C-alpha positions in Angstrom: 0.0 0.0 0.0 1.3 3.4 -0.9 1.3 5.9 1.9 0.4 9.5 1.5 2.9 12.1 0.3 2.6 14.0 3.5 3.6 11.0 5.6 6.7 10.6 3.4 7.6 14.3 3.5 9.5 14.3 6.8 13.2 13.5 6.2 15.5 11.9 8.7 18.0 14.3 10.2 21.0 13.7 12.5 20.3 14.1 16.2 22.2 16.6 18.2 22.4 16.7 22.0 19.4 18.7 23.1 16.9 18.9 25.9 15.3 15.8 27.3 11.9 17.1 26.1 13.1 17.1 22.5 15.0 13.9 21.9 14.4 14.1 18.1 14.7 17.8 17.1 13.7 19.0 13.7 16.0 21.4 11.8 14.2 24.5 13.0 14.4 23.3 16.6 18.2 23.5 16.2 17.9 27.2 15.3 17.8 27.6 19.1 21.5 27.5 19.9 21.0 27.6 23.6 19.8 24.0 23.7 22.6 22.5 21.6 26.0 21.1 22.7 28.5 21.2 19.8 30.8 18.7 21.5 28.9 15.5 20.9 26.3 13.8 18.8 23.7 11.6 20.4 21.7 8.7 19.1 18.0 8.2 19.9 19.2 5.6 22.5 21.2 8.3 24.3 24.7 7.1 23.3 27.1 10.1 23.0 29.6 9.8 20.2 32.7 12.1 20.2 33.0 14.0 17.0 36.7 14.7 17.1 36.2 18.2 15.7 36.6 21.5 17.4 33.6 23.5 18.6 34.2 26.3 16.0 34.3 23.7 13.1 31.1 22.1 14.4 29.5 25.5 14.8 30.3 26.4 11.2 29.1 23.1 9.9 26.0 23.4 12.1 24.9 26.7 10.5 25.7 25.5 7.0 23.3 22.6 7.6 20.7 25.1 8.7 21.1 27.1 5.5 21.1 24.0 3.4 18.0 22.7 5.0 16.3 26.0 5.3 13.2 24.8 3.4 12.6 22.3 6.1 11.7 25.1 8.6 8.1 24.6 7.5 8.1 21.1 9.2 8.9 22.5 12.6 6.5 21.3 15.3 8.4 21.8 18.5 7.2 18.4 19.7 8.1 17.0 23.1 9.1 13.4 22.9 9.2 11.8 26.3 9.1 8.3 27.7 5.7 6.7 27.7 5.5 6.4 31.4 6.5 7.9 34.7 7.8 11.3 33.7 5.4 12.9 36.2 6.9 11.5 39.3 10.6 10.8 38.6 13.5 13.2 38.5 14.8 13.5 34.9 18.4 12.4 34.1 21.0 15.1 33.8 20.7 17.2 30.6 23.6 18.8 28.9 22.9 22.4 28.3 24.7 25.2 26.5 26.2 28.2 28.3 23.7 30.7 27.0 20.3 31.0 28.6 17.9 31.0 25.6 14.9 29.6 27.4 11.4 30.8 26.6 10.1 32.6 29.7 6.4 32.0 30.5 3.8 32.9 33.1 0.8 30.9 34.2 -2.6 32.3 35.1 -4.7 29.9 37.0 -3.3 27.2 39.2 -5.8 24.4 38.6 -5.2 21.0 37.2 -3.6 22.2 33.9 -1.8 25.1 35.5 -0.1 22.9 38.0 0.8 20.2 35.5 2.1 22.8 33.0 4.5 23.9 35.7 5.4 20.4 36.6 6.1 19.5 32.9 8.2 22.7 32.5 10.6 21.5 35.3 11.6 18.6 33.0 12.4 20.8 30.0 15.5 23.0 29.4 13.7 25.1 26.7 11.0 26.5 29.0 11.4 28.7 32.1 8.3 29.5 34.2 9.0 32.8 35.9 5.6 33.7 37.4 2.3 32.3 38.4 -0.9 34.2 39.1 -4.0 32.9 40.8 -6.9 35.2 41.8 -7.1 33.7 45.3 -3.5 33.9 46.3 -3.2 36.7 48.8 -0.1 37.9 50.6 -2.0 38.0 53.9 -2.2 34.2 53.8 1.4 33.7 53.1 3.3 31.9 55.8 6.7 32.2 57.5 9.4 29.6 56.7 11.7 28.4 59.4 15.0 27.8 57.5 16.3 25.5 60.2 13.7 22.8 59.5 12.5 21.0 56.4 12.3 23.8 53.8 8.9 22.6 52.6 7.3 22.8 56.1 5.8 26.2 56.6 5.0 27.7 60.0 1.8 29.8 60.0 1.9 33.4 61.0 -0.4 33.6 64.1 -1.7 37.0 63.0 -2.9 35.7 59.7 -5.9 33.8 61.0 -9.2 33.2 59.3 -10.9 31.1 56.7 -11.8 31.6 53.1 -12.8 29.7 50.0 -9.9 28.8 47.7 -9.8 28.4 44.0 -10.9 24.8 44.2 -14.0 25.4 46.3 -12.6 24.2 49.7 -14.0 26.1 52.6 -11.2 26.6 55.0 -7.6 27.8 55.0 -6.6 29.1 58.4 -3.4 30.0 60.2 -1.3 30.1 57.1 -0.8 30.8 53.5 -3.0 30.0 50.6 0.1 29.9 48.4 1.8 27.4 50.7 -1.3 25.3 50.1 -0.6 25.9 46.4 2.9 24.6 46.9 1.4 21.6 48.7 -1.0 20.9 45.9 1.9 21.2 43.4 4.1 18.8 45.3 1.4 16.2 46.1 -0.9 15.0 43.3 -3.3 12.1 43.8 -3.1 11.2 40.1 0.5 11.9 39.0 2.2 11.3 42.3 4.7 13.2 44.4 6.8 15.8 42.7 10.3 14.5 43.2 12.0 17.9 43.4 12.6 20.7 45.9 10.0 23.3 46.8 10.7 26.3 49.1 8.5 29.3 50.0 11.0 32.1 50.1 8.7 34.9 51.0 5.1 36.0 50.5 5.6 36.4 46.7 8.3 33.9 45.8 8.5 30.2 45.4 11.7 28.3 44.6 11.3 25.0 42.6 14.4 23.0 41.9 16.5 26.1 42.7 14.6 28.4 40.4 12.6 31.3 41.7 9.0 31.8 40.6 7.1 35.0 41.4 3.6 34.7 42.8 0.8 37.2 42.4 -2.9 37.2 43.2 -4.5 39.6 40.7 -8.1 39.0 39.7 -7.8 41.3 36.6 -5.4 39.9 34.1 -4.5 43.5 33.0 -3.0 44.1 36.5 -0.6 41.2 36.4 2.9 42.6 35.8 4.1 39.9 33.4 6.6 42.3 31.8 8.3 43.0 35.2 8.7 39.2 35.6 10.1 38.8 32.1 7.2 36.5 31.0 6.7 36.9 27.3 4.3 34.0 26.9 1.3 33.5 29.2 -0.6 30.2 29.7 -4.2 31.2 30.3 -5.4 28.2 32.3 -8.0 29.8 34.6 -10.8 28.7 32.3 -12.3 32.2 32.5 -10.5 34.3 29.9 -11.1 32.1 26.8 -11.9 34.7 24.2 -9.5 37.0 22.3 -11.0 40.1 24.0 -10.7 38.7 27.5 -7.3 37.1 27.0 -5.9 40.3 25.5 -5.9 41.8 29.0 -2.7 39.9 29.7 -0.9 42.1 27.1 -1.6 45.2 29.2 0.7 43.7 31.8 3.5 43.1 29.4 2.8 39.7 27.9 3.5 39.4 24.2 1.6 36.2 23.5 -1.2 34.3 25.2 -2.0 30.6 24.8 -5.4 29.6 26.1 -5.5 26.1 27.5 -9.0 25.5 26.4 -11.2 25.7 23.2 -11.9 29.3 22.2 -14.9 30.8 20.4 -12.8 33.2 18.4 -9.0 32.6 18.9 -7.0 30.7 16.3 -6.8 27.1 17.3 -3.8 24.9 17.0 -3.1 21.2 17.5 0.6 20.2 17.5 1.3 17.7 14.8 -1.7 18.8 12.8 -1.8 22.5 11.9 0.9 24.3 13.9 2.6 25.2 10.6 -0.2 27.6 9.9 0.7 29.7 12.9 1.8 33.3 12.0 3.8 35.7 14.1 1.0 38.2 14.0 -1.2 35.9 16.1 -0.8 37.1 19.6 -3.7 35.1 21.2 -4.2 31.4 20.3 -5.9 28.4 21.7 -4.4 24.9 22.2 -7.9 23.4 21.7 -9.1 20.7 24.1 -7.4 17.5 25.2 -10.0 15.5 23.3 -9.4 17.5 20.1 -5.6 16.9 20.6 -6.3 13.2 20.7 -8.8 13.0 17.8 -7.1 15.4 15.3 -3.8 13.6 14.7 -5.7 10.3 14.2 -8.2 11.9 11.9 -5.4 13.6 9.9 -3.6 10.4 9.1 -6.8 8.5 8.2 -8.2 11.3 6.1 -5.0 12.0 4.2 -4.5 8.3 3.4 -8.0 7.1 2.8 -10.4 10.1 3.0 -13.1 10.4 5.7 -16.6 10.9 4.3 -18.2 11.3 7.7 -17.7 10.2 11.2 -19.0 10.1 14.7 -16.8 10.5 17.8 -17.4 9.4 21.3 -15.0 10.1 24.1 -15.2 8.1 27.3 -13.8 10.9 29.5 -12.4 10.8 33.0 -13.9 13.0 35.7 -12.9 16.7 35.7 -13.0 19.4 38.3 -16.2 20.9 37.0 -18.3 17.9 37.9 -20.1 17.4 41.2 -18.8 15.0 43.8 -22.4 14.3 44.8 -25.7 15.4 43.3 -25.9 19.1 43.1 -27.5 22.0 41.2 -26.6 22.4 37.5 -28.8 24.9 35.7 -27.7 24.3 32.1 -26.7 20.6 32.2 -29.0 18.7 34.5 -27.2 15.4 34.0 -23.9 17.1 34.7 -25.2 17.9 38.2 -25.3 14.2 39.2 -22.6 12.7 41.3 -19.4 12.1 39.3 -18.3 9.1 41.4 -21.6 7.3 41.1 -22.6 7.6 37.4 -21.7 7.3 33.8 -22.9 10.7 32.5 -23.7 11.5 28.8 -22.5 14.9 28.0 -21.9 17.2 25.0 -18.5 18.0 23.5 -17.3 20.3 20.8 -14.1 18.3 20.3 -15.2 16.6 17.1 -16.5 19.8 15.5 -13.3 21.6 16.5 -11.3 19.2 14.3 -12.9 21.0 11.4 -11.1 24.2 12.6 -7.7 22.6 12.6 -8.4 20.4 9.5 -10.7 22.5 7.4 -11.2 19.7 4.9 -13.1 17.8 7.7 -15.3 20.8 8.6 -18.9 19.5 8.9 -17.9 15.9 8.5 -17.4 15.1 12.2 -19.5 15.5 15.4 -19.6 13.7 18.7 -20.5 13.3 22.3 -18.9 12.3 25.6 -19.5 9.9 28.4 -18.1 11.2 31.7 -17.0 8.1 33.8 -15.9 7.8 37.4 -12.1 7.5 36.8 -9.6 10.1 37.8 -7.6 10.4 34.6 -7.0 9.0 31.1 -9.7 9.0 28.5 -10.3 7.3 25.2 -11.7 8.4 21.8 -13.9 6.1 19.7 -14.0 7.4 16.1 -16.4 5.6 13.9 -16.0 6.7 10.3 -16.9 5.9 6.7 -13.9 6.1 4.2 -13.7 7.3 0.7 -11.3 4.6 -0.4 -11.8 1.0 0.2 -9.4 -0.3 2.8 -9.1 -3.1 5.3 -8.7 -2.4 9.0 -5.2 -3.8 8.6 -4.5 -1.1 6.0 -5.6 1.6 8.3 -3.5 0.2 11.2 -0.5 0.2 9.0 -0.9 3.8 8.0 -1.3 4.9 11.6 1.7 2.8 12.7 3.8 4.4 10.0 2.8 7.9 11.1 3.5 7.1 14.7 7.0 6.0 13.9 7.7 8.9 11.5 6.3 12.3 11.1 4.0 12.1 14.2 6.4 10.4 16.6 5.9 11.8 20.1 2.4 13.0 19.2 0.6 9.9 17.8 1.4 6.5 19.4 0.5 3.0 18.4 0.1 -0.1 20.6 -1.1 -3.7 19.9 -0.8 -4.7 23.6 -3.8 -5.7 25.7 -3.9 -2.3 27.5 -6.3 -0.5 29.8 -6.7 3.1 30.8 -4.2 3.2 33.7 -1.5 2.0 31.3 -1.5 5.5 29.8 -1.2 7.5 33.0 1.7 9.9 32.6 1.9 9.3 28.8 3.1 12.5 27.2 1.7 11.8 23.7 -1.5 13.3 22.5 -3.1 10.1 21.1 -2.2 6.4 21.3 -4.0 4.2 18.8 -5.2 0.9 20.2 -4.8 -1.6 17.3 -6.5 -4.5 19.1 -9.5 -2.5 20.3 -10.7 -1.2 16.9 -12.9 -3.1 14.4 -13.8 -2.9 10.8 -17.3 -3.8 9.5 -16.6 -3.4 5.8 -13.9 -2.0 3.4 -15.0 1.5 4.1 -16.6 1.5 7.6 -14.7 1.0 10.8 -14.2 2.0 14.5 -10.9 3.4 15.6 -9.9 3.6 19.3 -7.2 6.0 20.7 -6.2 6.7 24.3 -4.9 9.9 25.9 -3.8 11.2 29.3 -6.2 14.1 29.2 -4.0 16.0 31.8 -0.4 15.1 31.3 -0.4 14.8 27.5 -2.3 18.0 27.0 0.0 20.0 29.3 3.0 18.8 27.2 1.3 20.1 24.1 0.6 23.5 25.7 4.4 24.0 26.2 5.1 22.5 22.7 2.9 25.2 21.1 4.6 27.9 23.1 8.0 26.7 22.0 6.9 26.5 18.4 5.6 30.1 18.6 9.0 31.1 20.1 10.8 29.4 17.3 8.8 31.3 14.7 9.3 34.5 16.5 13.1 34.0 16.7 13.3 33.4 13.0 11.2 36.4 12.1 
């Protein structure tokens, strides 16, 4: 079977020692000199090979290769390729870095599930530096005093700062201490992804130190009042779930941010899915959306299938893990009555715009896909069921082969492939956007089949948020 021209279009390039989060850099990734060591080459298996050449010679050769392969800049995706498991709870191995500090400096607004995991993922990368975090309920009055003679993570409450309040996550009491110390606690301890195996210190009422790097803390409710520029944050992750339109997210620019990435679908912001349409990003786009976790799972799968066989029409169902917006027990829900039922007790049918959003990142599929969701009582990892009718006659084996080819080539690190007998927990901590389950799918005829793909709706998505930012930074650096 002949695979599509697109899938064949990504050439193999030599690997250069780079960050752990980018084990297979594309040519434009290597434009970022700060993440390159000129003294060694490194295979995909991590074996360093001495070059025997001087740094100046390698530098010259390096830039000649960039010029020679300049046309390959269009293939840049800024992807993060990480091990399938356990990056959430283990300290990464030492990473060789260059002398220059060319990291992309970002801020995070909203310290919920995605905000905290974006920060955690960033600690494993040498191309991203989180310099500030804002949460509307972090108040200096609730900051605590740290006794440097004891465990640096244990914070001793200031007796004058007594009281109770409702925090960002709806809990009803925080007394004798700092809300942000609770934020540090929530960052360190995660019931889903485990304990953060690094160091966390509260230096003062507006500064955290994570793995030796200081992060400024603010508690502004109005994004326009957050001094991103003072902190050096050029890119802002808007993960509060509130400022999801261009107009609302633009308030961050008043504080000095240059670009804003919304970690949710947006009604009017340009939407990008890494591995699918990030090449259409233009430097003039200051506010963009990283779409949803489900769209990030569905779109790469749909892209491969459509470009190889053509999708006439399709229905998507996502069996989705519980999220923070659901009720722990039955409660009021004005718009979505079913959504008000207890999350731990029920399988809840729900609406989703993820399938329709694929039409925004793949215009040729606009109007051809729609879908729904079932919210199920699991804490993390979801699965997409895409049932579609194809233009070309193809067996299920043909479709599997095309997906496998893409997962090992142009979409490596984004689209995965497995033929093991897996279940949802096997994908906890998987950094890829979508992992096709070859054994779970079925074909009814030569043009009608069901395709199944898993995704860690928290960890994988948080990786893509940072990948999109780094891609934007690469484009900005070139221009």
